[in-house]
C-alpha positions in Angstrom: -21.3 60.9 59.1 -19.6 64.3 59.5 -19.4 65.2 55.8 -21.9 67.1 53.8 -21.7 64.8 50.8 -20.4 61.3 50.0 -19.6 59.2 46.9 -20.8 55.7 46.2 -18.7 53.4 44.0 -20.5 50.4 42.5 -18.8 47.0 42.7 -21.2 45.4 40.1 -20.6 48.2 37.6 -16.8 47.8 37.9 -17.1 44.0 37.4 -19.2 44.6 34.3 -16.8 47.1 32.8 -13.7 45.0 33.4 -15.4 42.0 31.7 -16.3 44.2 28.7 -12.9 45.7 28.4 -10.9 42.5 28.8 -13.1 41.0 26.0 -11.9 43.7 23.7 -8.3 42.7 24.1 -6.3 40.2 22.3 -5.6 37.0 24.3 -2.8 37.3 26.7 -2.7 41.1 26.9 -2.3 42.2 30.5 -4.7 44.8 31.9 -3.3 47.7 33.9 -5.7 49.8 35.8 -4.8 53.5 35.6 -5.7 55.2 38.9 -3.9 58.5 38.6 -5.9 61.7 39.6 -7.2 59.9 42.8 -8.5 57.1 40.6 -10.3 59.7 38.4 -12.0 61.0 41.5 -13.1 57.6 42.7 -10.5 57.3 45.5 -7.1 55.5 45.1 -7.5 53.5 48.3 -11.1 52.6 47.8 -11.0 51.9 44.1 -7.6 50.1 44.3 -8.9 47.6 46.9 -12.1 47.2 45.0 -10.4 46.6 41.7 -8.0 44.1 43.2 -11.0 42.1 44.6 -12.4 42.2 41.0 -9.2 40.5 39.6 -7.0 43.5 38.7 -3.3 42.9 39.7 -1.5 45.7 37.9 -2.0 49.4 38.6 -0.5 52.5 36.9 -0.3 55.7 38.9 1.2 59.1 38.0 3.5 59.8 41.0 5.3 58.3 43.9 2.8 59.7 46.4 0.0 57.9 44.6 2.0 54.7 44.6 2.6 55.1 48.3 -1.1 55.5 49.0 -1.9 52.4 46.9 0.9 50.4 48.5 -0.6 51.1 52.0 -3.8 49.2 51.1 -2.4 46.6 48.7 1.1 46.1 49.9 2.7 43.4 47.7 -0.5 42.0 46.3 -0.3 43.8 43.0 2.2 45.4 40.6 2.4 49.2 40.9 3.8 51.3 38.1 4.7 55.0 38.4 4.2 56.6 35.0 5.3 60.1 35.9 6.8 62.0 38.8 9.2 60.4 41.2 11.9 62.5 42.8 15.4 61.2 43.5 14.7 61.0 47.2 11.8 58.6 46.5 13.8 56.2 44.3 15.1 54.3 47.3 11.6 53.6 48.6 10.4 52.6 45.1 13.3 50.2 44.5 13.1 48.7 48.0 9.4 48.0 47.6 9.5 46.6 44.0 7.6 49.6 42.7 8.1 49.9 39.0 8.6 53.4 37.4 9.1 55.1 34.1 12.5 56.4 33.1 12.1 59.2 30.5 15.5 61.0 30.9 19.1 60.0 31.2 19.4 61.8 34.5 16.6 59.7 36.0 18.3 56.5 34.6 21.6 57.4 36.2 20.0 58.3 39.5 18.1 55.0 39.5 21.3 53.1 38.9 23.1 54.8 41.8 20.1 54.0 44.1 20.0 50.4 42.9 23.7 49.9 43.6 23.4 51.4 47.0 20.4 49.1 47.9 21.9 46.1 46.1 18.6 45.6 44.5 17.6 46.2 40.8 15.5 49.1 39.8 12.4 47.8 38.0 12.2 50.3 35.1 10.1 51.1 32.1 11.9 53.0 29.4 9.4 55.6 28.2 10.0 56.7 24.6 9.4 60.0 22.9 7.6 59.1 19.7 5.8 62.4 18.8 3.8 63.4 21.9 6.6 65.8 22.8 5.8 65.8 26.5 8.2 63.4 28.2 10.3 60.4 26.9 13.7 59.4 25.8 14.6 60.7 22.3 15.9 58.4 19.6 19.3 60.0 20.0 19.4 59.0 23.7 18.7 55.3 23.2 22.3 54.2 22.7 23.5 56.0 25.8 20.6 54.7 27.8 21.4 51.1 26.8 25.1 51.7 27.7 24.2 52.9 31.2 22.0 49.8 31.8 24.5 47.3 30.4 27.4 48.7 32.3 25.7 48.0 35.6 24.7 44.3 35.6 22.1 43.7 38.2 21.2 47.3 38.7 18.3 47.4 36.3 15.4 45.1 35.5 14.0 46.5 32.2 10.4 45.5 32.8 9.0 47.4 29.9 9.2 49.9 27.1 6.3 52.4 26.8 5.0 55.4 24.9 1.8 57.5 25.0 -0.2 58.5 22.0 -1.1 62.1 21.2 -4.8 61.9 20.7 -6.0 58.3 19.9 -9.5 59.4 20.8 -9.9 61.3 17.5 -9.5 60.1 13.9 -8.1 63.6 13.1 -4.9 62.3 14.8 -4.8 59.0 12.9 -1.7 59.7 10.9 0.1 61.1 14.0 -0.8 58.0 16.1 0.2 55.6 13.3 3.6 57.4 13.0 4.1 57.2 16.7 3.5 53.5 16.7 6.0 53.0 13.8 8.6 55.1 15.7 8.0 53.1 18.8 8.6 49.7 17.1 11.7 51.1 15.5 13.0 52.3 18.8 12.2 48.9 20.5 14.1 47.2 17.7 17.1 49.5 18.3 17.1 48.8 22.0 17.0 45.0 21.4 19.9 45.3 18.9 21.8 47.2 21.5 21.5 44.2 23.8 18.6 45.0 26.1 16.2 42.3 27.1 12.6 43.7 27.4 9.7 41.9 29.1 6.7 44.0 28.3 5.8 46.3 25.4 2.9 48.7 26.1 1.5 51.8 24.4 -2.3 51.8 24.6 -4.6 53.9 26.7 -8.4 53.5 26.7 -8.9 55.2 23.4 -6.1 53.3 21.6 -7.2 50.0 23.0 -10.6 50.5 21.4 -9.6 52.2 18.2 -6.2 50.6 17.4 -6.2 46.9 18.2 -2.6 46.7 16.9 -1.5 48.7 19.9 -2.5 46.1 22.5 0.9 44.4 22.5 1.8 42.9 25.9 -0.2 45.3 28.1 -2.8 48.1 27.9 -3.2 50.9 30.4 -6.9 51.6 30.8 -8.1 54.6 32.7 -11.4 56.4 32.0 -13.3 53.4 30.5 -13.0 51.2 33.6 -15.0 53.9 35.5 -17.7 53.8 32.9 -16.9 56.7 30.7 -15.8 56.8 27.1 -12.6 58.7 26.2 -14.6 60.7 23.5 -17.9 60.7 21.8 -16.1 59.5 18.6 -14.8 56.3 20.3 -18.3 55.6 21.6 -19.9 56.2 18.2 -17.3 54.1 16.5 -17.9 51.1 18.8 -21.7 51.5 18.6 -21.4 51.6 14.8 -20.2 48.0 14.7 -22.0 46.6 17.7 -25.2 44.6 17.4 -26.3 45.7 20.8 -27.5 49.3 20.8 -27.1 49.9 24.5 -24.0 51.5 26.1 -21.8 48.6 27.3 -20.3 50.6 30.1 -21.8 51.4 33.5 -20.9 54.4 35.6 -19.4 53.5 39.0 -20.0 56.8 40.7 -22.9 58.4 42.5 -22.3 61.6 44.4 -24.9 62.4 47.0 -25.8 65.0 49.6 -29.1 66.0 51.4 -31.5 68.9 51.9 -30.0 71.2 54.6 -32.8 73.7 54.8 -36.1 74.7 53.0 -37.1 78.3 52.5 -40.3 79.8 51.0 -39.3 82.7 48.8 -42.0 85.2 47.7 -42.3 86.4 44.1 -40.1 89.3 43.2 -37.3 88.4 45.7 -33.7 87.7 44.6 -32.1 84.5 45.6 -28.5 84.2 46.8 -25.6 86.6 46.2 -26.3 89.5 43.8 -29.2 89.7 41.4 -28.5 86.8 39.1 -31.9 85.1 39.9 -35.2 86.7 40.8 -38.2 84.6 41.7 -41.0 85.2 39.1 -43.5 83.4 41.4 -43.6 82.1 45.0 -41.0 79.4 45.2 -39.7 76.7 47.6 -35.9 76.7 47.7 -33.8 73.9 49.2 -30.2 74.6 50.3 -27.7 71.8 49.7 -24.4 71.8 51.7 -22.2 71.5 48.7 -20.5 74.2 46.7 -17.5 74.9 44.5 -15.1 74.0 47.3 -16.5 70.5 47.0 -16.2 70.3 43.2 -19.6 71.6 42.2 -18.5 74.3 39.8 -19.5 77.9 40.2 -20.2 77.9 36.5 -23.2 75.7 37.2 -24.9 78.7 38.8 -28.5 79.1 37.4 -28.0 76.2 35.0 -27.0 73.0 36.9 -29.5 70.4 38.1 -29.7 67.9 40.9 -32.2 65.1 41.7 -34.6 65.3 44.7 -37.2 62.6 45.2 -36.5 61.4 41.6 -37.3 64.8 40.1 -34.9 67.3 38.5 -34.4 70.4 40.6 -32.6 73.4 38.9 -29.9 75.3 40.6 -31.0 78.9 41.2 -28.7 81.8 42.1 -24.9 81.7 42.4 -23.2 78.5 43.6 -21.4 79.4 46.8 -18.3 78.0 48.3 -20.1 75.5 50.5 -23.8 75.8 49.5 -26.0 75.7 46.5 -29.7 76.4 46.2 -32.2 74.5 44.1 -35.8 75.1 43.1 -38.0 72.3 44.6 -41.3 74.1 44.0 -43.8 71.5 42.8 -41.8 68.5 43.9 -44.2 66.6 46.2 -43.3 66.1 49.9 -39.8 67.5 49.9 -38.5 67.4 53.4 -35.3 68.2 55.4 -32.6 65.5 55.0 -34.0 64.2 51.8 -31.3 62.6 49.6 -30.0 64.8 46.9 -28.1 63.3 43.9 -25.5 65.6 42.4 -24.1 63.0 40.0 -25.7 59.6 39.3 -29.1 58.0 39.4 -32.2 58.5 41.5 -35.4 56.7 40.4 -35.6 56.8 36.6 -33.6 60.1 36.4 -29.9 60.5 35.8 -27.5 63.4 36.2 -24.6 62.2 34.0 -21.0 63.4 34.3 -21.2 64.3 30.6 -24.2 66.6 31.0 -22.7 68.0 34.2 -19.4 68.7 32.4 -21.0 70.3 29.4 -22.9 72.8 31.5 -19.7 73.7 33.4 -17.4 73.6 30.3 -15.3 70.9 32.0 -14.2 67.6 30.5 -15.3 64.4 32.2 -11.7 63.9 33.2 -11.4 67.3 34.8 -14.7 67.2 36.7 -14.1 63.8 38.1 -10.5 64.4 39.3 -11.5 67.7 40.9 -13.8 65.9 43.4 -12.0 66.6 46.7 -10.0 63.9 48.4 -11.9 64.4 51.7 -15.3 63.5 50.3 -15.9 60.0 51.8 -16.0 57.2 49.2 -17.9 54.0 50.0 -18.3 50.8 48.1 -21.8 49.5 47.3 -23.0 46.5 45.4 
């Protein structure tokens, strides 16, 4: 082990979450595992292989490079869908390897058609529709031209799906906006069918929509944050718990981020700890240095307010979080020793450091904190 910290991913927790999520869907709805952002910090390669062994056969990524990483470990075992960025130079690779991808502009559609003709193999596309998110997507006025491009090139396109994305399904404040989006989506799908397109899969729902709007399940849902054990928002969690007879959280966190005690130092009362004068010992203290800092995803904003777990006790961060080191107060924790396990996120004994509490202290969202965990932290699967 040459790294200063590592991440554990729980197989049993994923199996549990997948079973819960699939039970929420209408019968026959396909489940797509969203693994963009390095599988929300869990590792595309590690999580992709794990999810496949747990029965997942459809994955949604953001970009061609993420698709390539997943393809290296899954090859042709599962369907891979690129929901965002793919450059013209990458279209040939995607088409040749049956990688599906969103088309959200006429330029991309035309480029895909040219590549498909050159390869003599259909581009497996999903027409992504603009319904009110105003981010990416084909506008209503572009549908007729898009259909014409597809129909004029028989064999160049396989219209696998038609998609859209909701602008805030995690909050009831956006209810009217989400409802309007769904109505526009169905109208656009009807238009495309009337224009002569044959569509295999309709999909709109993310984690939040899958829980809050059952009418959005359609043929497939794209679930990200919830499969990893996190709710899209407190409101979605509270809404579910309000109708559930079981008062325990049905989701289990997959991730545990761990390091170890690098050094121990006795600090006399009155001395400052770390850079500057942000923390002064008001009594004799025992300080443990942990070889993780903001370059490893432990935010500098957690200085003097974050916590870690050592020997199943909470140890507060003292002083400024450095690039590669943070210091914690282990005074009073019995028998602390060099190389003791330190939990930065996750469980140790009966104590937990949750991503939610971690994120609140650092003013980061769950999504942001998880996806900022560096690629080069080793991920390993545990039961």
